[in-house]
C-alpha positions in Angstrom: -32.4 -3.8 -17.1 -29.2 -2.1 -17.8 -26.1 -3.6 -15.7 -23.0 -1.9 -15.0 -20.1 -3.4 -12.7 -17.8 -1.5 -10.7 -14.4 -2.3 -9.1 -13.1 -1.2 -6.2 -9.2 -1.5 -6.6 -6.5 -2.5 -4.0 -3.5 -1.7 -4.4 -0.3 -3.4 -3.7 0.6 -0.6 -1.1 -3.1 -0.9 0.1 -4.4 2.1 -1.3 -7.4 2.4 -3.3 -7.7 3.3 -6.9 -10.0 5.6 -8.2 -10.7 7.9 -11.2 -11.6 11.6 -11.4 -13.8 12.7 -14.9 -14.0 15.8 -15.8 -16.5 17.1 -18.1 -17.6 20.3 -19.6 -20.4 22.1 -18.0 -20.8 19.3 -15.0 -18.3 19.9 -11.9 -15.6 17.6 -11.6 -16.7 14.3 -9.8 -14.7 11.0 -8.9 -15.8 7.1 -9.8 -14.9 3.9 -9.4 -13.4 2.0 -12.3 -16.1 0.0 -14.5 -18.9 0.1 -17.0 -21.9 -1.5 -19.0 -22.1 -5.0 -18.9 -22.3 -5.7 -23.1 -23.9 -8.6 -25.1 -20.5 -9.9 -25.8 -19.5 -10.2 -22.1 -19.3 -13.9 -21.0 -19.8 -12.8 -17.6 -19.9 -10.0 -15.4 -16.7 -10.6 -14.4 -15.2 -10.9 -18.0 -17.1 -7.2 -18.3 -15.2 -5.7 -15.3 -11.7 -6.9 -16.9 -12.9 -5.3 -20.3 -13.9 -2.1 -18.3 -10.5 -2.0 -16.2 -8.8 -2.7 -19.5 -10.0 -0.1 -21.2 -9.9 2.4 -18.4 -6.7 2.4 -16.6 -5.3 -0.7 -19.2 -5.0 -2.9 -15.8 -5.0 -6.2 -14.5 -6.9 -7.1 -11.5 -7.6 -10.4 -9.7 -11.3 -10.2 -8.8 -11.7 -11.4 -5.6 -15.2 -11.2 -4.8 -18.7 -9.5 -5.2 -19.1 -7.0 -2.7 -23.0 -5.0 -3.1 -25.5 -4.9 -5.5 -27.7 -2.1 -5.9 -30.9 -1.7 -8.1 -33.2 0.6 -9.4 -36.4 0.4 -11.3 -34.1 -0.2 -14.7 -31.0 -0.2 -13.5 -28.3 -2.9 -11.3 -25.1 -2.2 -10.1 -22.8 -5.1 -9.2 -19.4 -3.5 -7.3 -16.5 -6.0 -6.8 -13.6 -5.8 -4.7 -10.4 -6.5 -6.8 -6.7 -6.0 -6.0 -5.3 -4.0 -9.0 -1.7 -5.7 -10.0 -1.0 -3.6 -13.0 -1.9 -0.3 -14.9 -1.0 2.7 -17.7 -2.9 5.8 -18.0 -0.9 6.4 -21.2 -1.9 2.3 -22.8 -5.8 3.2 -21.9 -8.2 2.1 -25.0 -11.6 3.0 -24.0 -14.0 5.4 -25.9 -13.4 8.2 -23.6 -10.0 8.1 -24.8 -10.7 8.5 -28.3 -10.4 11.9 -30.3 -14.0 12.2 -30.3 -13.9 11.4 -26.4 -11.4 13.8 -25.9 -13.7 16.7 -24.2 -13.7 14.5 -21.6 -10.7 14.4 -19.5 -10.2 11.6 -16.9 -7.3 11.4 -14.5 -6.7 8.3 -11.1 -5.9 8.9 -7.5 -5.1 6.3 -5.0 -6.7 7.0 -1.3 -5.8 5.7 1.7 
């Protein structure tokens, strides 16, 4: 079963940080930061920290698991976290490499 982790990231001014994705041929959409748990991740929380670092070069304090959603072949775990720092200029995820440049990602804080 594929496992994915997602973060509901609350900022210091009590807004929520989400990511806007644009890809050729697909309407723009918004996602919570996160992604797949990899074999090298010691825990799901470690996977979430890695994904937050890759996607927004951020550091967050994970507060707790809020919800788990399962289908036949996938489990998604949604965590509440407080984002302490982030920098969109310093992202390192594969979607920001030259090969992944066709996909654009930006962010938004929402109340």
